[in-house]
C-alpha atoms as one frame of an Amber mdcrd trajectory, in Angstrom:
protein
  -0.968   9.841 -18.038  -4.140  10.598 -20.045  -5.774  14.047 -20.017  -8.452
  14.069 -22.767 -11.590  12.014 -23.400 -10.366  10.503 -26.691  -7.001   9.575
 -25.197  -8.713   7.926 -22.208 -10.922   5.859 -24.511  -7.923   4.655 -26.507
  -6.022   3.881 -23.294  -9.010   1.944 -21.899  -9.201  -0.124 -25.119  -5.456
  -0.797 -24.953  -5.765  -1.900 -21.308  -8.652  -4.216 -22.229  -6.590  -5.867
 -25.009  -3.573  -6.151 -22.664  -5.504  -7.823 -19.863  -7.296 -10.160 -22.315
  -3.902 -11.427 -23.486  -2.647 -11.675 -19.878  -5.804 -13.646 -18.923  -4.938
 -16.340 -21.463  -1.406 -16.518 -20.087  -2.552 -16.837 -16.493  -4.998 -19.639
 -17.429  -1.974 -21.716 -18.440  -0.303 -21.319 -15.032   0.286 -24.775 -13.546
   1.035 -23.816  -9.976  -2.340 -22.355  -8.936  -4.357 -24.468  -6.444  -7.535
 -26.013  -7.926 -11.013 -24.756  -7.104 -11.752 -28.090  -5.438  -9.052 -27.567
  -2.786  -9.636 -29.198   0.574 -11.305 -27.161   3.356  -8.907 -24.644   4.848
  -6.858 -24.516   1.608  -6.959 -21.520  -0.729  -9.054 -22.096  -3.857  -8.686
 -19.574  -6.692 -11.546 -18.567  -8.939 -10.927 -18.846 -12.728  -9.983 -15.622
 -14.473 -12.351 -16.037 -17.449 -15.000 -13.542 -16.294 -15.847 -10.936 -18.931
 -14.071  -7.587 -18.441 -16.465  -4.630 -18.666 -16.264  -0.854 -18.115 -19.969
  -0.254 -17.470 -20.422   1.930 -14.367 -24.171   1.178 -14.318 -23.480  -2.157
 -12.596 -21.808  -0.506  -9.595 -23.675  -0.854  -6.261 -25.993   2.063  -5.595
 -23.979   3.041  -2.512 -20.796   3.074  -4.611 -22.354   5.394  -7.267 -24.152
   7.743  -4.951 -21.048   9.447  -3.549 -22.766   9.789  -0.173 -20.148   7.849
   1.828 -16.773   6.186   1.559 -16.715   2.820  -0.195 -15.881  -0.464   1.438
 -13.321  -2.823  -0.072 -16.011  -5.029  -1.629 -17.735  -1.977  -3.140 -14.682
  -0.989  -5.205 -14.420  -1.713  -8.906 -12.970  -5.228  -8.993 -10.104  -4.154
 -11.245  -8.815  -2.097  -8.277  -8.694  -5.013  -5.830  -5.377  -6.281  -7.209
  -3.425  -2.973  -6.895  -5.080  -2.169  -3.545  -4.279  -5.541  -1.945  -0.872
  -5.831  -3.623   0.275  -2.269  -2.775  -1.514  -1.573   0.516  -1.262  -4.904
   2.396   2.221  -6.411   2.963   2.350 -10.165   2.393   3.139 -10.844   6.062
   0.014  -8.926   7.114  -2.085 -10.666   4.432  -0.995 -14.067   5.761  -1.865
 -13.010   9.306  -5.358 -11.966   8.188  -5.765 -15.231   6.266  -4.961 -17.227
   9.411  -7.495 -15.166  11.387 -10.068 -16.052   8.729  -9.335 -19.749   9.327
  -7.297 -20.331   6.157  -4.237 -22.572   5.953  -1.941 -20.054   4.236   1.311
 -21.259   5.793   2.492 -23.214   2.725   0.652 -21.169   0.080   2.818 -19.101
  -2.293   2.658 -15.305  -2.121   1.077 -15.147  -5.569  -1.601 -17.749  -4.813
  -2.524 -15.997  -1.558  -2.660 -12.650  -3.379  -4.961 -14.041  -6.108  -7.203
 -15.631  -3.470  -7.439 -12.382  -1.498  -8.322 -10.439  -4.668 -11.101 -12.922
  -5.394 -12.450 -12.738  -1.830 -12.516  -8.925  -1.982 -15.379  -9.040  -4.511
 -17.968  -9.910  -1.870 -18.395  -9.069   1.752 -17.207 -11.909   3.924 -15.009
 -12.627   6.921 -11.726 -12.309   4.986 -12.906  -9.185   3.141 -13.987  -7.520
   6.398 -10.634  -8.332   8.040  -8.823  -6.715   5.098 -11.199  -3.716   5.224
 -10.523  -3.098   8.926  -6.764  -3.437   8.516  -6.722  -1.015   5.565  -8.793
   1.517   7.523  -6.484   1.214  10.529  -3.269   1.330   8.539  -4.195   4.330
   6.373  -6.370   6.378   8.738  -4.027   9.375   8.397  -4.231   9.327   4.597
  -8.038   9.023   4.722  -8.196  12.066   7.015  -5.916  14.028   4.695  -8.146
  13.251   1.697 -11.408  14.025   3.541 -11.332  17.724   2.557 -11.454  16.885
  -1.174 -15.094  17.630  -2.117 -15.020  16.947  -5.861 -13.380  14.546  -8.291
 -10.904  17.102  -9.674  -9.573  18.002  -6.219  -9.425  14.312  -5.268  -7.455
  13.411  -8.415  -5.010  16.296  -7.868  -4.452  15.264  -4.253  -3.917  11.638
  -5.283  -1.197  12.578  -7.753   0.442  15.026  -5.360   0.562  12.460  -2.526
   1.660   9.590  -4.784   4.460  11.763  -6.233   5.673  12.381  -2.659   6.070
   8.607  -2.177   2.925   7.635  -0.196   1.383   5.557  -3.003  -0.307   2.952
  -0.754  -2.077   5.394   1.586  -3.063   7.703  -1.270  -4.439   4.772  -3.321
  -6.720   3.520  -0.513  -7.896   7.004   0.506  -8.616   8.063  -3.106 -10.423
   4.921  -4.348 -12.712   4.760  -1.286 -13.463   8.510  -1.274 -17.115   9.479
  -1.943 -15.992  11.915  -4.677 -14.199   9.188  -6.673 -16.371   8.776  -9.786
 -15.810   6.362 -12.683 -13.540   8.813 -14.526 -11.351   9.395 -11.453 -11.310
   5.646 -10.811  -9.971   5.014 -14.334  -7.413   7.833 -14.026  -6.046   6.437
 -10.743  -5.937   2.911 -12.127  -4.147   4.240 -15.223  -1.572   6.013 -13.050
  -0.799   2.767 -11.184  -0.594   0.903 -14.500   1.854   3.427 -16.011   3.926
   3.481 -12.826   4.763  -0.179 -13.410   5.957   0.667 -16.945   8.109   3.520
 -15.623   9.698   1.241 -13.034  10.376  -1.329 -15.752  11.963   1.293 -18.030
  14.230   2.478 -15.207  15.162  -1.119 -14.496  16.166  -1.698 -18.144  18.216
   1.505 -18.204  20.070   0.414 -15.072  20.749  -3.003 -16.589  22.155  -1.357
 -19.717  24.360   0.939 -17.646  25.522  -2.033 -15.580  26.493  -3.924 -18.736
  28.440  -0.895 -19.983  30.253  -0.545 -16.651  31.082  -4.239 -16.573  32.562
  -4.005 -20.084  34.537  -0.901 -19.124  35.659  -2.635 -15.935  36.898  -5.610
 -17.929  38.796  -3.318 -20.323  40.391  -1.410 -17.439  41.352  -4.632 -15.682
  42.997  -5.890 -18.877  44.911  -2.667 -19.375  46.097  -2.685 -15.757  47.236
  -6.295 -16.086  49.150  -5.565 -19.279  50.769  -2.482 -17.704  51.910  -4.547
 -14.734  53.334  -7.226 -17.015  55.205  -4.651 -19.092  56.587  -2.992 -15.961
  57.748  -6.348 -14.598  59.438  -7.273 -17.866  61.135  -3.905 -18.065  62.277
  -4.153 -14.462  63.774  -7.587 -15.142  65.551  -6.226 -18.182  66.927  -3.282
 -16.235  68.098  -5.497 -13.388  69.876  -7.715 -15.884  71.456  -4.723 -17.519
  72.574  -3.410 -14.142  74.266  -6.710 -13.303  76.009  -6.709 -16.648  77.206
  -3.161 -16.107  78.504  -4.041 -12.675  80.539  -6.875 -14.163  81.877  -4.627
 -16.844  82.823  -2.030 -14.242  84.810  -4.631 -12.276  86.708  -5.614 -15.359
  87.361  -1.987 -16.239  89.085  -1.422 -12.974  91.949  -3.674 -14.105  93.576
  -0.848 -15.977  93.432   2.891 -15.550  92.779   3.491 -19.195  90.016   1.006
 -19.268  88.692   2.478 -16.021  88.128   5.905 -17.553  86.462   4.444 -20.552
  84.304   2.233 -18.410  83.445   5.192 -16.164  82.226   7.207 -19.101  80.231
   4.274 -20.383  78.745   3.685 -16.961  77.781   7.322 -16.627  75.970   7.049
 -19.910  74.391   3.829 -18.826  73.423   5.397 -15.496  71.668   8.155 -17.396
  69.836   5.548 -19.399  68.985   3.700 -16.208  67.571   6.870 -14.619  65.462
   7.453 -17.666  64.339   3.857 -17.533  63.498   4.232 -13.870  61.510   7.354
 -14.704  59.615   5.326 -17.285  59.112   2.595 -14.695  57.818   5.150 -12.179
  55.382   6.458 -14.775  54.187   2.945 -15.530  53.715   2.257 -11.841  51.769
   5.520 -11.441  49.541   4.539 -14.332  49.080   1.069 -12.871  48.128   2.525
  -9.479  45.696   4.943 -11.155  44.184   2.030 -13.039  43.858   0.099  -9.758
  42.091   3.042  -8.119  39.767   3.418 -11.105  39.073  -0.294 -11.012  38.236
  -0.127  -7.300  35.931   2.860  -7.826  34.123   1.062 -10.628  33.718  -1.987
  -8.411  32.079   0.209  -5.775  29.773   1.752  -8.384  28.931  -1.715  -9.652
  27.970  -2.851  -6.129  25.733   0.213  -5.729  24.045  -0.397  -9.075  23.584
  -4.060  -8.234  21.797  -3.125  -5.015  19.589  -0.660  -6.862  18.758  -3.307
  -9.460  17.831  -5.772  -6.709  15.534  -3.170  -5.132  13.968  -2.375  -8.506
  13.608  -6.111  -9.229  11.640  -6.480  -6.011   9.432  -3.471  -6.757   8.952
  -4.561 -10.361   7.965  -8.038  -9.215   5.259  -6.613  -6.982   3.893  -4.371
  -9.746   3.951  -7.240 -12.260   2.021  -9.353  -9.787  -0.586  -6.608  -9.552
  -0.891  -6.333 -13.342  -1.033 -10.102 -13.874  -4.052 -10.344 -11.561  -5.797
  -7.103 -12.628  -7.049  -8.523 -15.987  -9.633 -10.604 -14.163 -11.722  -7.569
 -13.280 -11.107  -4.534 -15.490 -14.854  -3.770 -15.425 -16.452  -6.541 -13.293
 -18.344  -4.707 -10.548 -19.362  -5.900  -7.126 -22.849  -7.168  -6.273 -24.605
  -5.119  -3.568 -24.319  -6.452   0.007 -27.050  -8.890   1.084 -29.916  -7.522
   3.043 -29.232  -7.424   6.739 -25.544  -8.140   6.206 -24.602  -5.182   8.341
 -26.558  -6.556  11.315 -24.713  -9.823  11.812 -23.460  -8.558  15.133 -26.988
  -8.886  16.604 -28.667 -11.629  14.625 -31.856 -11.596  16.789 -33.704  -8.473
  15.632 -36.848 -10.425  14.786 -37.265 -11.312  18.449 -36.294  -8.415  20.708
 -36.692 -10.619  23.735 -33.457 -12.294  22.734 -31.579  -8.999  23.160 -30.043
  -8.226  26.565 -32.861  -7.286  28.908 -35.422  -7.374  26.113 -37.739  -9.750
  27.939 -38.317  -7.527  30.953 -37.403  -3.937  29.993 -40.349  -1.592  29.242
 -40.111   2.046  28.144 -43.786   2.635  29.055 -44.448   5.133  26.288 -41.412
   7.289  26.993 -39.757   9.064  24.045 -36.153   8.020  23.423 -33.835  10.109
  21.208 -30.927   8.420  19.411 -28.183  10.887  18.441 -25.742   9.528  15.821
 -25.458   5.875  14.850 -25.168   4.211  11.472 -27.837   5.267   8.997 -28.345
   1.672   7.855 -29.262   0.615  11.432 -31.725   3.418  12.265 -34.699   1.237
  11.292 -33.511  -1.468  13.665 -32.980   1.068  16.464 -36.565   2.225  15.929
 -37.961  -1.304  15.925 -36.150  -2.132  19.159 -37.430   0.987  20.976 -40.993
   0.595  19.738 -40.863  -3.097  20.613 -40.161  -2.045  24.211 -43.193   0.242
  24.259 -41.374   3.503  23.587 -41.405   6.275  20.982 -38.300   6.808  18.836
 -36.622   9.986  17.595 -33.371  10.245  15.660 -30.831  12.975  14.920 -27.642
  12.103  13.022 -25.468  14.272  15.270 -24.768  17.045  12.777 -23.515  14.837
   9.937 -26.365  15.832   7.613 -29.125  17.041   9.949 -28.941  20.681  11.031
 -27.144  20.890  14.423 -29.468  23.783  15.356 -32.417  21.354  15.371 -30.711
  19.209  18.002 -31.825  21.238  21.044 -35.470  21.233  19.898 -35.288  17.472
  19.374 -33.694  17.028  22.802 -36.573  18.931  24.384 -39.043  16.398  22.931
 -37.220  13.379  24.359 -37.511  11.767  27.793 -34.070  10.110  27.528 -31.123
  10.141  25.136 -28.777   7.525  23.678 -25.667   9.184  22.173 -23.562   7.196
  19.685 -20.437   9.104  20.723 -18.272   7.886  17.864 -20.744   8.971  15.149
 -21.523  12.603  16.024 -19.782  15.903  15.394 -17.860  17.599  18.200 -20.308
  20.519  18.225 -23.312  18.214  18.564 -21.597  16.148  21.262 -20.852  19.135
  23.494 -24.267  20.705  22.915 -25.969  17.420  23.889 -23.759  16.992  26.959
 -24.368  20.550  28.170 -28.136  20.268  27.592 -28.499  16.949  29.434 -26.444
  18.241  32.340 -28.453  21.448  32.545 -31.856  19.745  32.289 -30.889  16.611
  34.263 -32.110  14.490  31.342 -31.033  10.804  31.402 -28.362  10.125  28.775
 -26.304   7.075  27.845 -23.085   7.394  25.823 -22.124   4.474  23.562 -18.716
   3.915  22.015 -20.082   1.555  19.349 -22.968   1.937  16.948 -24.032  -1.723
  16.737 -27.550  -2.894  17.540 -26.370  -4.968  20.521 -24.660  -1.983  22.108
 -27.753   0.157  21.442 -29.969  -2.504  23.022 -27.870  -2.497  26.188 -28.166
   1.288  26.418 -31.925   1.179  25.926 -32.197  -1.533  28.579 -30.374   0.652
  31.089 -32.677   3.575  30.323 -35.765   1.371  30.480 -34.716  -0.014  33.866
 -33.943   3.441  35.179 -30.192   2.675  35.418 -29.437   5.836  33.473 -30.002
   7.879  36.604 -26.267   7.684  37.175 -25.739   9.142  33.702 -28.184  12.035
  34.140 -26.763  15.257  32.825 -24.558  13.353  30.408 -21.643  13.408  32.834
 -21.422  10.283  34.974 -20.970   6.706  33.841 -18.481   5.489  31.250 -19.849
   5.023  27.706 -21.001   1.527  27.008 -18.860  -0.760  24.899
């Protein structure tokens, strides 16, 4: 993990050389689908794009630090670890099917590479991935929201990743407004080194497994030899016992011989007891060896399971690294003009909006509280196109909440984008409209179509039911 400027520069150069070599290897892969794939099939872009580390080519919104980044606004080198770590393959396939792609027979790697390529530009697949990432890691994003500078953000990233929540921390940190180019490189470096650490642990476990298998083989051999020796000795002793029994029978023929035989048998019995003691010791050792062998088998099974888990994790991280060389410094192009307004698509002709042909504000002043900053111009055009005057307050996000009441006093009616205002501004607006009986419409969504419906209701006088900001459910 780098901590000084010179070390970071050397690490960046090493990463560039590594990914350049990996790029040549990936170009030789024979199982990737061609770019000329049939419609509905996944077509992968070649990985020969130049890798750069120039932050000047980032989109203006991504450099400004004024808001969280979208998936397509991230540095392209981060798309591979984000998609590989934050979106399970089953979920990625589901999103691909929703985007109209035939991903049923596509390999995991090919689908991953395709998704990484699609993440460079805003499109249907990229937006589906963006929404799923926002939904899946909303808690992590909230936890990171209080980080107001790059140093705090980087510290929180490492603290959360060390606790095990790598996926949520990665998405929340890379899309955070405070994530500058230096923090971006640090986080990418951490993910890169994590793959090396997992690989090192995997090799150590393999070495330990080999040692245990060798020790297990030695113990099994020793136990087998001990059993064979014990069996041979037992056979010998049984033979000796039979011989002694025969000798004892013969000795009984005469009294003199009987005494001699008795003494010999006593001596032989002593020897037999000693032999049985030796046999007992051998059996004890054999049983101990069996128990040791069984314990080592259990340890081997546990290590094998750990190796399988590490193999799986290592495979995922290798997949991320193999794809990351395509975009170490390739930055996203800014979104096309009007791309955020695809939900309406008829702003040039307000008559095409719901009620636009007949609704008339007749010079009344309409205040919009909240809403997306990028759509304010379209809100204004819609209101003025209906013969009204337009005012806007962002609901306490950047505008002073104390100015809200003065702005409310200047308006004849209010449209509140309920999901885009602070709690303080929401309650102040609600109390004011109730107290002054001022018409107010509450909208759940900030799109132009939803805004147009609210304006139509106000223009037609249907907001009378919502006077005081109390009655009437917010519009969808």
